[in-house]
C-alpha positions as CSV (number, residue, x, y, z in Angstrom):
1,M,101.4,104.2,89.4
2,I,101.3,104.3,93.2
3,T,100.7,101.1,95.2
4,F,98.8,100.8,98.4
5,E,102.1,100.1,100.2
6,D,103.5,103.4,98.7
7,A,100.4,105.2,100.0
8,C,100.8,103.8,103.5
9,S,104.5,104.7,103.5
10,E,103.8,108.3,102.5
11,C,101.0,108.6,105.1
12,I,103.1,107.2,108.0
13,A,105.9,109.6,107.0
14,T,103.6,112.6,107.1
15,E,103.6,113.9,110.7
16,G,100.3,115.9,110.3
17,F,98.5,112.9,108.8
18,V,99.6,110.7,111.7
19,R,98.6,113.4,114.2
20,E,95.1,113.7,112.7
21,F,94.7,109.9,112.6
22,N,95.6,109.8,116.3
23,R,93.2,112.6,117.1
24,L,90.3,111.1,115.2
25,C,90.8,107.5,116.2
26,G,92.1,107.8,119.8
27,F,95.5,106.2,119.2
28,H,99.0,107.4,120.0
29,L,100.9,106.1,116.9
30,G,104.5,107.4,116.8
31,E,104.1,109.7,119.9
32,R,107.0,110.0,122.2
33,R,106.6,108.5,125.7
34,D,108.5,109.5,128.7
35,G,111.1,107.1,130.0
36,M,109.0,105.6,132.8
37,T,106.1,104.9,130.5
38,A,108.3,103.4,127.9
39,A,110.0,101.1,130.5
40,I,106.6,100.0,131.9
41,D,105.3,99.3,128.4
42,K,108.4,97.3,127.6
43,A,108.2,95.3,130.8
44,C,104.6,94.5,130.1
45,G,105.1,93.6,126.5
46,Y,102.9,96.5,125.3
47,D,103.7,98.3,122.1
48,P,101.1,101.1,121.4
49,D,102.4,101.4,117.8
50,A,101.8,97.7,117.1
51,E,98.3,98.1,118.4
52,A,97.6,101.1,116.2
53,M,99.0,99.9,113.0
54,P,96.1,97.7,111.8
55,A,93.7,100.6,112.4
56,F,96.1,103.0,110.6
57,V,96.3,100.7,107.5
58,D,92.5,100.4,107.5
59,F,92.2,104.2,107.8
60,V,94.6,104.8,104.9
61,Y,92.7,102.2,102.8
62,E,89.3,103.8,103.5
63,Y,90.2,107.5,103.4
64,V,93.1,107.7,101.1
65,W,93.3,104.6,98.9
66,I,89.7,104.2,97.9
67,P,89.2,107.9,97.0
68,L,92.6,107.8,95.1
69,V,91.7,104.7,93.1
70,G,88.2,106.0,92.4
71,S,89.5,109.3,91.1
72,E,91.8,107.5,88.6
73,K,88.8,105.8,87.0
74,E,87.1,109.1,86.2
């Protein structure tokens, strides 16, 4: 049996899934940033991945987990 944590791990490891999440939700989770942008973000204490993760988990829950659990009941 797969757990929600397993589902999240599989989704975050799937490049196409993350790319589509970013496209649909307007985030930049896991995207490479140039050196200057990364340095500015670090100096300002901004981590775009940390900002996107709660939304990613919610996305996986709604569009992967709920349909997966629902299909097991049938």
